[in-house]
C-alpha positions as CSV (number, residue, x, y, z in Angstrom):
1,M,-2.2,16.7,-9.2
2,E,-4.7,19.4,-10.0
3,R,-6.0,19.2,-6.4
4,R,-2.8,20.9,-5.3
5,R,-3.7,23.9,-7.4
6,F,-6.9,24.0,-5.4
7,L,-4.9,23.8,-2.2
8,T,-3.0,26.8,-3.5
9,L,-6.2,28.6,-4.1
10,M,-7.4,27.7,-0.6
11,G,-4.2,29.0,0.8
12,G,-5.0,32.4,-0.7
13,V,-8.5,32.2,0.7
14,T,-7.1,31.5,4.1
15,L,-4.7,34.3,4.0
16,A,-7.4,36.7,2.9
17,S,-9.7,35.4,5.6
18,V,-12.7,35.6,3.3
19,N,-15.2,33.2,1.8
20,T,-15.1,32.6,-1.9
21,S,-17.3,31.3,-4.6
22,L,-17.0,29.5,-8.0
23,P,-19.4,29.9,-10.9
24,G,-22.5,27.9,-10.1
25,L,-21.3,27.1,-6.6
26,P,-22.3,30.0,-4.3
27,L,-20.4,30.2,-1.0
28,W,-17.9,27.6,-2.0
29,P,-16.4,25.9,0.0
30,D,-19.8,24.8,1.2
31,E,-18.4,22.7,4.1
32,G,-15.9,25.3,5.2
33,I,-12.1,25.6,4.9
34,W,-10.8,23.6,7.8
35,N,-11.6,20.1,8.9
36,P,-13.4,20.3,12.2
37,C,-11.8,16.9,13.3
38,L,-14.8,15.8,15.4
39,T,-13.7,12.8,17.4
40,G,-15.5,9.4,17.2
41,P,-17.0,7.0,17.5
42,L,-19.7,8.2,15.1
43,P,-22.9,9.2,16.8
44,T,-25.4,6.4,16.8
45,S,-27.8,8.3,14.5
46,L,-25.0,8.3,11.9
47,A,-23.5,4.9,12.5
48,N,-26.9,3.3,12.2
49,N,-28.1,5.4,9.3
50,E,-29.7,3.4,6.5
51,L,-27.3,5.0,4.0
52,V,-24.4,3.4,6.0
53,R,-26.0,0.0,6.3
54,A,-27.0,-0.1,2.6
55,A,-23.5,0.9,1.5
56,W,-22.1,-2.3,3.0
57,Q,-24.7,-4.6,1.4
58,D,-23.3,-6.7,-1.4
59,V,-19.8,-5.7,-0.4
60,D,-17.5,-8.2,1.5
61,P,-15.6,-6.1,4.1
62,S,-12.7,-8.6,4.1
63,Y,-12.1,-7.7,0.5
64,V,-12.3,-3.9,1.0
65,W,-8.6,-2.8,0.8
66,D,-8.3,1.0,0.5
67,S,-5.5,1.1,-2.1
68,H,-4.3,4.7,-1.6
69,V,-3.6,5.7,1.9
70,H,-0.7,8.1,2.3
71,L,1.6,7.6,5.4
72,I,2.9,11.1,6.1
73,G,4.5,12.9,9.0
74,T,7.4,15.2,9.8
75,G,10.0,12.7,10.9
76,D,9.6,13.7,14.6
77,S,9.7,10.0,15.6
78,E,11.9,7.1,14.6
79,S,9.9,6.8,11.4
80,G,12.7,8.0,9.1
81,I,10.2,10.2,7.3
82,W,11.8,13.1,5.5
83,I,10.0,16.2,4.0
84,N,11.4,18.8,1.8
85,P,12.3,21.9,3.8
86,N,10.2,24.0,1.5
87,L,7.1,22.5,3.0
88,R,8.1,24.1,6.3
89,S,9.3,27.4,5.0
90,L,7.4,30.7,4.8
91,F,9.7,31.6,1.9
92,H,7.8,29.0,-0.1
93,P,4.2,30.0,1.0
94,I,2.3,27.8,-1.4
95,Q,4.1,24.6,-0.2
96,F,3.9,25.8,3.4
97,I,0.1,26.2,3.2
98,Q,-0.3,22.9,1.4
99,M,1.4,21.2,4.3
100,K,-0.9,23.0,6.7
101,F,-3.9,21.6,4.9
102,Y,-2.5,18.1,4.8
103,L,-1.9,18.1,8.5
104,N,-5.3,19.6,9.3
105,A,-7.0,17.1,7.0
106,S,-5.3,14.3,9.1
107,C,-6.3,16.0,12.3
108,V,-2.8,16.1,13.7
109,R,-2.8,18.1,17.0
110,K,0.7,17.8,18.4
111,E,3.4,19.9,16.8
112,N,6.1,17.6,18.2
113,G,4.2,14.4,17.8
114,V,3.0,14.5,14.2
115,D,4.1,11.0,13.1
116,N,2.4,9.2,15.9
117,D,-0.7,11.5,15.9
118,Y,-1.2,10.8,12.2
119,V,-1.2,7.0,12.7
120,S,-3.4,7.2,15.8
121,R,-6.0,9.2,13.9
122,L,-5.9,6.8,11.0
123,L,-6.5,3.9,13.3
124,A,-9.3,5.7,15.0
125,L,-11.0,6.3,11.7
126,H,-10.7,2.6,11.0
127,E,-12.8,1.8,14.1
128,D,-15.9,3.1,12.3
129,L,-15.4,0.6,9.5
130,P,-16.5,-3.1,9.5
131,S,-14.1,-5.8,10.6
132,G,-12.0,-7.0,7.7
133,V,-11.4,-3.7,6.0
134,R,-7.7,-2.9,5.4
135,L,-5.9,0.4,4.7
136,M,-3.0,0.1,2.3
137,L,-0.2,2.4,3.6
138,L,2.0,3.9,0.9
139,G,5.7,4.2,1.1
140,F,7.2,7.0,-1.0
141,D,10.6,7.0,-2.6
142,Y,13.0,9.9,-3.4
143,H,13.5,11.4,-6.8
144,Y,16.4,9.8,-8.7
145,N,18.2,10.8,-11.9
146,E,19.1,8.4,-14.8
147,A,22.5,7.8,-13.2
148,G,20.7,6.3,-10.2
149,E,21.6,9.2,-8.0
150,R,19.2,10.5,-5.3
151,V,18.1,14.1,-5.9
152,T,16.6,15.4,-2.7
153,A,16.1,18.9,-4.0
154,R,13.4,17.6,-6.4
155,S,11.9,15.2,-3.8
156,P,8.7,16.4,-2.1
157,Y,9.0,13.9,0.8
158,H,10.1,10.4,1.6
159,T,8.3,7.7,3.6
160,P,10.6,4.7,4.1
161,N,9.3,1.3,3.1
162,A,10.5,-0.1,6.5
163,Y,8.2,2.4,8.3
164,A,5.1,1.4,6.3
165,A,5.9,-2.3,6.7
166,G,6.4,-1.8,10.4
167,I,3.0,-0.1,10.9
168,A,1.3,-2.8,8.9
169,K,3.0,-5.5,10.9
170,K,2.0,-3.8,14.2
171,F,-1.6,-3.4,13.1
172,P,-2.3,-6.4,10.9
173,N,-6.1,-6.3,11.4
174,Q,-6.2,-2.7,10.0
175,C,-3.3,-2.3,7.5
176,E,-1.6,-3.7,4.5
177,W,1.3,-1.8,2.8
178,I,2.6,-0.8,-0.6
179,A,6.3,-0.2,-1.2
180,S,7.8,2.6,-3.3
181,I,11.0,1.8,-5.1
182,H,12.5,4.0,-7.9
183,P,13.6,1.7,-10.8
184,Y,16.7,3.8,-11.5
185,R,18.2,3.0,-8.1
186,K,21.3,0.8,-8.3
187,D,19.8,-1.4,-5.5
188,A,16.3,-1.4,-6.9
189,L,16.0,-5.2,-7.3
190,E,17.4,-5.8,-3.9
191,A,15.0,-3.3,-2.4
192,L,12.1,-5.0,-4.2
193,A,13.1,-8.4,-3.0
194,E,13.3,-7.0,0.6
195,A,9.9,-5.4,0.2
196,V,8.3,-8.6,-1.1
197,A,9.7,-10.6,1.7
198,S,8.3,-8.0,4.1
199,G,4.8,-8.4,2.7
200,A,4.5,-5.5,0.3
201,R,1.3,-5.9,-1.8
202,A,2.4,-3.6,-4.7
203,V,4.8,-0.9,-5.7
204,K,3.8,2.7,-5.9
205,W,5.2,5.3,-8.4
206,L,4.5,9.0,-8.9
207,P,6.6,9.5,-12.0
208,P,6.4,13.4,-12.4
209,A,7.6,13.8,-8.8
210,M,9.9,10.9,-8.6
211,G,11.5,11.4,-12.0
212,M,11.1,8.0,-13.6
213,D,10.0,7.5,-17.2
214,P,7.8,4.4,-17.3
215,A,8.7,3.9,-21.0
216,S,12.5,4.0,-20.4
217,P,14.6,0.8,-20.9
218,L,16.0,1.7,-17.5
219,C,12.8,0.2,-16.0
220,D,13.0,-3.1,-17.9
221,R,14.9,-5.1,-15.2
222,F,12.4,-3.8,-12.6
223,Y,9.4,-4.8,-14.7
224,R,10.8,-8.3,-15.2
225,A,11.1,-8.6,-11.4
226,L,7.6,-7.3,-10.8
227,A,6.2,-9.8,-13.3
228,R,8.1,-12.6,-11.6
229,Y,6.8,-11.7,-8.1
230,R,3.3,-11.1,-9.6
231,I,2.6,-8.0,-7.6
232,P,1.1,-4.9,-9.3
233,L,2.5,-1.5,-10.0
234,L,0.3,1.3,-8.8
235,S,1.4,4.3,-10.9
236,H,0.0,7.8,-10.9
237,G,-1.6,8.9,-14.2
238,G,-2.3,12.4,-15.4
239,T,-1.1,15.9,-14.3
240,E,0.7,16.3,-11.0
241,H,1.0,19.8,-9.6
242,A,3.6,19.0,-6.9
243,V,6.2,19.6,-9.6
244,D,6.9,22.2,-12.2
245,G,7.6,22.0,-15.9
246,R,5.9,20.3,-18.8
247,D,8.8,17.8,-19.1
248,A,7.9,16.4,-15.7
249,Q,4.2,16.4,-16.5
250,A,4.9,14.3,-19.6
251,L,5.9,11.5,-17.3
252,G,2.3,11.1,-16.1
253,N,1.2,10.1,-19.7
254,P,-0.7,6.8,-19.3
255,L,0.6,5.6,-22.7
256,L,4.1,5.4,-21.1
257,L,2.8,2.5,-19.0
258,R,2.5,0.2,-22.0
259,R,6.1,-0.9,-21.5
260,A,5.2,-2.3,-18.1
261,L,2.1,-4.0,-19.4
262,D,4.1,-5.5,-22.3
263,H,6.5,-7.0,-19.8
264,G,3.6,-8.8,-18.1
265,V,3.2,-6.4,-15.2
266,R,-0.2,-5.8,-13.7
267,V,-0.6,-2.0,-13.8
268,I,-3.1,0.1,-11.8
269,V,-3.4,3.7,-13.0
270,A,-4.1,5.9,-10.0
271,H,-7.0,8.3,-10.4
272,C,-7.8,6.8,-13.8
273,A,-5.6,9.7,-15.2
274,V,-8.6,12.0,-15.0
275,Q,-6.6,15.2,-14.9
276,G,-4.8,17.2,-17.5
277,K,-3.5,16.7,-21.0
278,N,-0.5,15.0,-22.6
279,R,0.9,14.1,-26.0
280,D,-0.8,11.4,-28.0
281,L,2.3,9.4,-28.4
282,D,0.5,7.0,-30.8
283,E,0.6,10.0,-33.2
284,G,4.4,10.4,-32.7
285,P,6.5,12.4,-30.3
286,N,4.9,15.6,-31.6
287,G,1.3,14.3,-31.5
288,P,-1.5,16.5,-30.4
289,R,-2.2,17.1,-26.7
290,V,-5.3,15.3,-25.6
291,Q,-6.9,14.6,-22.3
292,N,-5.0,12.0,-20.2
293,F,-8.3,10.3,-19.5
294,E,-8.7,9.8,-23.2
295,L,-5.4,8.1,-23.4
296,F,-6.3,5.9,-20.3
297,T,-9.5,5.0,-22.1
298,R,-7.6,3.9,-25.1
299,L,-5.5,1.6,-23.1
300,M,-8.5,0.2,-21.2
301,D,-10.2,-0.6,-24.5
302,Q,-7.3,-2.6,-25.9
303,P,-8.3,-6.3,-25.5
304,Q,-4.7,-7.5,-24.8
305,Y,-4.7,-5.5,-21.5
306,D,-7.9,-6.9,-20.1
307,G,-6.7,-8.6,-16.9
308,S,-3.5,-6.7,-16.6
309,L,-4.6,-3.0,-16.7
310,F,-6.7,-1.5,-13.9
311,G,-8.0,1.9,-12.9
312,E,-8.0,3.3,-9.4
313,I,-10.7,5.8,-8.5
314,S,-9.1,7.8,-5.7
315,A,-9.7,11.6,-6.1
316,V,-12.3,11.3,-8.9
317,T,-15.0,13.0,-6.8
318,Q,-13.0,16.0,-6.0
319,I,-14.4,19.4,-7.0
320,N,-12.0,19.8,-9.9
321,H,-12.5,16.3,-11.2
322,V,-16.3,16.0,-11.3
323,G,-17.1,16.1,-15.0
324,P,-17.2,13.9,-18.1
325,A,-14.5,11.5,-16.9
326,L,-16.4,10.7,-13.7
327,R,-19.6,10.1,-15.7
328,T,-17.7,7.7,-18.0
329,I,-16.2,5.8,-15.1
330,I,-19.7,5.2,-13.7
331,L,-21.4,4.5,-17.0
332,R,-18.7,2.1,-18.3
333,D,-19.9,-0.9,-16.3
334,D,-17.8,-3.1,-18.6
335,W,-14.9,-1.5,-16.8
336,H,-16.1,-2.1,-13.3
337,H,-14.4,-5.5,-12.8
338,R,-11.1,-3.6,-13.6
339,L,-11.6,-0.7,-11.3
340,I,-10.5,-0.5,-7.6
341,N,-11.2,2.0,-4.9
342,G,-8.7,4.1,-3.0
343,S,-9.3,7.2,-0.8
344,D,-6.1,9.2,-1.3
345,Y,-6.2,9.9,2.4
346,P,-5.7,12.4,3.9
347,L,-7.1,14.4,1.0
348,P,-10.8,13.5,1.7
349,G,-10.3,15.5,4.9
350,V,-9.3,18.6,3.0
351,M,-12.8,20.1,3.2
352,P,-12.7,22.4,0.1
353,L,-11.7,19.6,-2.2
354,I,-15.2,18.0,-2.0
355,S,-18.4,19.9,-2.7
356,M,-21.6,18.1,-1.7
357,R,-23.5,21.0,-3.4
358,Q,-21.7,20.2,-6.6
359,L,-22.4,16.5,-6.5
360,L,-26.0,17.3,-5.7
361,K,-26.3,19.8,-8.5
362,H,-25.0,17.3,-11.1
363,G,-27.4,14.6,-9.8
364,Y,-24.7,12.3,-8.5
365,L,-26.2,12.3,-5.0
366,S,-29.7,13.0,-3.6
367,A,-30.2,15.8,-1.1
368,E,-30.6,13.2,1.7
369,Q,-27.4,11.3,0.7
370,A,-25.4,14.5,0.4
371,Q,-26.5,15.6,3.9
372,V,-25.6,12.4,5.6
373,C,-22.3,12.2,3.8
374,S,-21.5,15.7,4.8
375,Q,-22.3,15.0,8.5
376,I,-20.2,11.9,8.5
377,R,-17.3,13.6,6.8
378,Q,-16.8,15.9,9.8
379,Y,-16.1,12.8,11.9
380,N,-14.7,10.3,9.4
381,P,-13.6,11.4,5.9
382,L,-12.5,7.8,5.1
383,L,-16.1,6.5,5.6
384,A,-17.6,9.5,3.9
385,D,-15.4,8.9,0.8
386,F,-16.6,5.3,0.7
387,L,-20.3,6.4,1.1
388,I,-20.1,9.1,-1.6
389,K,-18.6,6.7,-4.2
390,R,-21.1,3.9,-3.3
391,N,-24.0,6.2,-4.0
392,L,-22.8,8.0,-7.1
393,T,-25.5,7.7,-9.7
394,V,-25.6,8.5,-13.4
395,E,-28.5,7.6,-15.6
396,G,-29.6,5.0,-13.0
397,K,-26.2,3.3,-12.9
398,R,-23.8,3.0,-10.0
399,L,-20.3,1.7,-9.5
400,S,-20.4,-2.1,-9.0
401,P,-19.8,-3.4,-5.5
402,R,-16.8,-5.2,-7.0
403,V,-15.1,-1.9,-7.5
404,F,-14.7,-1.7,-3.7
405,E,-13.4,-5.2,-3.2
406,S,-9.8,-4.3,-4.2
407,R,-8.2,-7.2,-2.4
408,R,-8.9,-9.3,-5.5
409,V,-6.2,-7.3,-7.4
410,F,-3.5,-7.4,-4.6
411,A,-3.9,-10.7,-2.8
412,V,-2.4,-13.9,-3.9
413,T,-3.0,-17.5,-2.8
414,D,-1.1,-18.8,0.2
415,A,1.0,-21.1,-1.9
416,L,2.0,-18.4,-4.3
417,N,2.7,-16.0,-1.4
418,E,5.0,-18.5,0.2
419,A,6.8,-19.1,-3.2
420,R,7.3,-15.4,-3.9
421,V,8.6,-14.7,-0.3
422,Q,11.0,-17.5,-0.6
423,D,12.1,-16.2,-4.0
424,A,12.6,-12.7,-2.5
425,V,14.6,-14.0,0.4
426,E,16.9,-16.0,-1.9
427,N,17.4,-13.0,-4.2
428,A,18.2,-10.7,-1.3
429,S,20.7,-13.1,0.2
């Protein structure tokens, strides 16, 4: 993701120990480099602010499921989390600094208790949210090759599904969870059945990092299973800067997800593919390179995918994403019933990635709104992310309250839930 390029830039800023600026954004980052990690609960003046109260009007908290919450750590507990050694090595300074930013954004304070500290902070942030709100914790699978072999050298990290499921089970009033299963795995169908039986609400892919081609026939058996279980695929769309090489970036092309859609899978394109360019495959394998968001728009405008294709708006307010795509997302109110909100936590806590001054300059927020969001962000970036998106305004239009009621895309009726769990148990046995 392009945001990682900004983390790289911020690493350089940190090493130089100087402030920096971007054209039109004097003294960027305007909220500082490091998250101050102020502890809650929110001061009464902020918790009772009219902006906060108004944001929850017309939104049912019991339907507010944050669809994009990373569950990271260092594996210093029994979590089973694995991270690529490059993230801890000074011989790989960019990745080393990125990891420092992620941990600071999540306000981890104990060097030997990162896993537990991360979850504790996440639950503390949830306390500032109304009862009923859920955080959807993401598993994250390894990179696999076409032979179904794990390739750890190309894997950025791994968060086991069992760990995400366990946290969600332990904190059912705060969390749901989303599995991550590579379709090339020899045991992919068994892993999916187990995940469904354990309450997974969806499956998460990051193709450029994980190495799957969503248009490959190797995915077909997995798509058939997803369609049978009726749980959605949350797949990254657009450029991903955790990996190198254009071949890998090509896997983030939104058009590749047509194969899943044509198998009857409900597909959610993370970030609405707002970043980067890819081949227009509708013009052939050597078609022109166009914006990924343009390709996403083309899919959204195809009538046959209304009801099966959705866009997820995590990261769209980051400093490198505020532009024509964000304006389109807000103005296309005919899309709003097909958009869902996610925070991409802990990234809202990476202070340089959001510029209130930029949002104010482009008219997305008023001065008062920007000030309140900035103050709240120092305590609770999850709440601040929600408030920013609820107040984004373009030509008098805002995102519909329904965008934030993501549960409608993930939840199923009790009867269907019982049927799919029974199906999963039978398939696993």
